[in-house]
C-alpha positions in Angstrom: -16.4 16.1 16.0 -16.0 12.5 16.5 -13.9 10.1 14.5 -14.4 6.3 14.9 -11.9 3.9 13.7 -13.0 0.2 13.3 -9.7 -1.7 13.7 -8.4 1.2 15.7 -6.5 -1.1 18.0 -4.3 -2.3 15.1 -1.1 -0.6 14.0 -2.5 1.5 11.2 -5.5 2.3 13.2 -3.5 3.5 16.1 -1.3 5.7 13.6 -4.4 7.4 12.2 -5.9 7.8 15.7 -3.0 10.0 16.5 -3.3 12.0 13.2 -7.0 12.8 14.2 -6.3 13.3 17.8 -3.6 16.0 16.9 -6.1 17.8 14.7 -8.5 18.1 17.7 -10.9 15.2 17.0 -12.3 12.9 19.7 -11.4 9.5 18.6 -13.3 6.3 19.3 -11.9 2.8 18.4 -13.5 -0.6 18.0 -11.5 -3.8 17.7 -11.9 -7.5 18.3 -11.2 -6.9 21.9 -13.0 -3.6 22.7 -16.3 -3.3 24.5 -17.5 -0.9 21.9 -18.7 -2.7 18.8 -18.3 -1.6 15.2 -22.0 -0.7 14.7 -22.2 1.1 18.0 -19.2 3.2 17.0 -20.6 4.1 13.6 -23.9 5.2 15.0 -22.3 8.1 17.0 -19.2 9.3 14.9 -19.1 12.0 12.3 -16.3 10.1 10.5 -16.1 6.4 10.4 -13.0 4.8 9.1 -12.7 1.0 8.4 -9.2 -0.2 8.9 -9.3 -4.0 8.9 -7.7 -6.6 6.7 -8.6 -6.6 3.0 -10.6 -9.7 3.0 -12.8 -8.5 6.0 -13.3 -5.0 4.6 -16.5 -5.4 2.5 -18.2 -7.5 5.2 -17.4 -4.9 7.9 -18.7 -2.1 5.6 -21.9 -4.0 5.0 -22.4 -4.5 8.7 -22.3 -0.8 9.6 -23.9 0.6 6.4 -27.6 0.4 7.5 -26.9 2.7 10.6 -25.1 5.5 8.6 -26.8 8.7 7.6 -26.1 11.3 4.8 -24.3 13.6 7.4 -21.8 11.1 8.1 -18.4 10.4 6.3 -17.4 6.8 5.6 -13.8 5.9 4.5 -11.7 2.9 4.5 -7.8 2.4 4.7 -7.4 -0.8 2.5 -5.0 -1.6 -0.2 -7.7 -2.1 -2.7 -10.4 0.4 -3.5 -13.2 -1.0 -6.1 -14.9 -3.4 -3.9 -14.7 -1.5 -0.5 -15.8 1.8 -2.3 -18.7 0.1 -4.1 -19.7 -1.4 -0.6 -19.5 2.0 1.1 -21.8 3.6 -1.6 -24.5 1.2 -0.5 -24.8 3.3 2.6 -26.3 6.9 2.8 -23.0 8.3 4.0 -20.6 10.5 2.2 -17.8 8.2 0.9 -14.0 8.5 0.4 -11.7 5.7 -0.2 -8.3 6.1 1.3 -5.0 4.1 0.8 -2.0 5.0 2.8 1.1 4.2 0.7 3.2 3.3 3.8 3.4 1.0 6.7 2.2 1.7 10.2 5.8 2.0 11.5 6.5 5.4 9.8 7.3 8.1 12.5 4.9 10.6 10.8 3.0 11.4 7.5 5.7 13.7 6.4 6.6 12.8 2.7 4.2 10.0 2.7 1.5 9.5 0.0 -2.2 8.9 0.6 -4.3 7.8 -2.3 -7.7 9.3 -2.1 -10.8 8.0 -4.1 -13.8 10.6 -3.6 -16.7 8.7 -4.5 -19.6 10.6 -2.9 -18.6 13.8 -1.0 -19.1 17.4 -0.8 -16.2 19.3 -1.9 -15.6 21.3 1.3 -15.7 18.2 3.4 -13.2 16.5 1.1 -10.9 19.6 1.2 -11.0 19.6 5.0 -9.9 16.0 5.2 -7.2 16.5 2.7 -6.0 19.5 4.5 -5.6 17.5 7.7 -3.4 15.1 6.0 -1.4 17.7 4.2 -0.8 19.6 7.5 0.8 16.5 8.7 3.1 16.5 5.7 1.4 13.9 3.5 1.0 14.1 -0.3 -2.6 13.3 -1.4 -3.1 11.7 -4.9 -6.7 11.9 -6.2 -7.8 9.0 -8.4 -10.7 6.7 -9.1 -11.0 3.2 -7.4 -10.5 1.3 -10.7 -7.6 3.4 -11.7 -6.1 2.9 -8.2 -6.4 -1.0 -8.4 -4.9 -1.0 -11.8 -1.9 0.9 -10.6 -1.6 -1.1 -7.4 -1.3 -4.3 -9.4 2.1 -2.8 -10.5 3.2 -0.7 -7.6 2.4 -3.4 -5.0 1.6 -6.6 -6.9 4.6 -6.7 -9.2 7.1 -5.4 -6.6 5.9 -7.8 -3.9 5.8 -10.8 -6.4 9.3 -10.1 -7.4 10.6 -9.7 -4.0 9.0 -13.0 -3.0 10.6 -14.7 -6.0 14.0 -13.5 -4.9 13.4 -15.0 -1.5 12.1 -18.3 -2.9 15.0 -18.5 -5.4 17.6 -18.1 -2.6 15.9 -20.6 -0.5 15.6 -23.3 -3.4 19.3 -22.8 -4.0 20.1 -23.4 -0.3 22.1 -20.2 0.0 23.3 -19.2 3.3 22.1 -15.7 3.9 24.6 -15.1 6.6 27.5 -16.3 4.3 26.4 -14.0 1.5 27.1 -11.1 3.8 30.8 -11.7 3.4 30.4 -11.2 -0.4 27.8 -8.5 -0.5 27.6 -5.6 -2.7 25.6 -2.4 -1.8 22.9 -3.2 -4.4 22.6 -6.8 -3.1 22.4 -5.5 0.5 19.5 -3.2 -0.6 17.6 -6.0 -2.3 18.1 -8.4 0.6 16.9 -5.7 3.0 13.7 -5.5 0.9 13.2 -9.2 1.1 13.8 -9.1 4.9 11.4 -6.2 5.4 8.6 -8.1 3.5 9.2 -11.3 5.1 9.2 -9.8 8.6 5.6 -8.7 8.2 2.1 -10.3 8.1 1.8 -12.8 5.2 -2.0 -12.4 5.1 -1.6 -8.7 4.0 0.5 -9.7 1.0 -1.7 -12.6 0.2 -4.7 -10.2 0.0 -2.7 -7.7 -2.1 -1.7 -10.3 -4.7 -4.8 -12.4 -4.7 -7.6 -10.1 -4.2 -6.7 -7.5 -6.8 -8.3 -8.6 -10.1 -5.7 -6.8 -12.2 -2.6 -8.8 -10.7 -2.9 -11.8 -12.9 -2.4 -9.7 -16.1 0.7 -8.1 -14.5 2.1 -11.4 -13.5 1.7 -12.7 -16.9 3.8 -9.9 -18.2 6.4 -10.7 -15.5 6.6 -14.5 -16.6 6.9 -13.5 -20.2 9.6 -10.9 -19.3 11.6 -13.6 -17.3 11.3 -16.1 -20.0 12.5 -13.6 -22.7 15.5 -12.3 -20.6 16.3 -16.1 -19.7 16.5 -16.9 -23.3 18.8 -14.1 -24.1 21.1 -14.8 -21.2 21.3 -18.6 -22.0 22.0 -17.8 -25.7 25.1 -15.7 -24.7 24.7 -13.2 -27.3 25.9 -9.8 -26.0 24.0 -7.9 -28.9 20.6 -9.3 -27.9 21.4 -8.5 -24.3 22.3 -4.9 -25.3 19.2 -4.4 -27.2 17.0 -5.7 -24.4 18.8 -3.4 -21.9 18.6 -0.3 -24.1 15.0 -0.8 -24.9 14.2 -0.7 -21.1 16.6 2.2 -20.6 14.7 4.2 -23.2 11.3 3.4 -21.6 12.5 4.5 -18.2 14.1 7.7 -19.6 15.1 10.4 -17.1 14.1 8.0 -14.2 17.4 6.2 -14.8 19.4 9.1 -13.6 17.0 9.8 -10.7 17.3 6.1 -9.7 21.0 6.3 -9.8 21.1 9.5 -7.6 18.4 7.9 -5.1 20.4 4.6 -4.7 23.7 6.5 -4.3 22.1 8.4 -1.3 20.8 5.0 0.2 24.2 3.5 -0.3 25.9 6.5 1.4 23.5 6.1 4.3 24.3 2.4 4.7 28.0 3.2 4.6 27.7 5.8 7.4 25.5 3.5 9.5 
């Protein structure tokens, strides 16, 4: 069988090319600089995967949709699912939305999560694809496109927004990052590493994640309200109000508080050894 990856010359495309090659598939790729065009690739592959920037995904899907048949499988690898899946369903192909919850720099799929949105696909075909990913060590989470996008507004939208706010706050304060290393704590080092990791990557990716997801504004509104509430408590200097705020969130997170402590202890131990 042939797998075609549109955007296969990019980092994520190359990662998944290796996954399918190891499974015994012939892999074709199309990109901005390849002689093979996206439509020509789509015409000759059993599985067609769209791995392009979020803002380009629906356009590319619409370009190839007319040439696809019901015997082909069409997937995408983008961080949003509702619009891409809706566009894929306009084709005759079987449709599976995919979202790898990791960057292309991972060494393997082992212990990584792939979100799967089966939209129109035979059960045996879906299971075959999931088995391929699981054989590589991935965990597959099944959901709907809408539920995926709602969750990504928190998992990606909120976390990336807060990380960027940390970066912007430090910049506005004029703090010398190098100088802070002389005063660093393990937790600050972890936070700063997350900032550095994000800022070292493609800004267009994060712009799309924050600006294209229709559920992000609601999440950011909650974030602003939370920041305002906590700011007023800190400014008031009332330990009882702060304790109540703190404990309310402790109750909400429940057992994960201990799990988070354990995980960060392990991270700190790794940092110390390094």
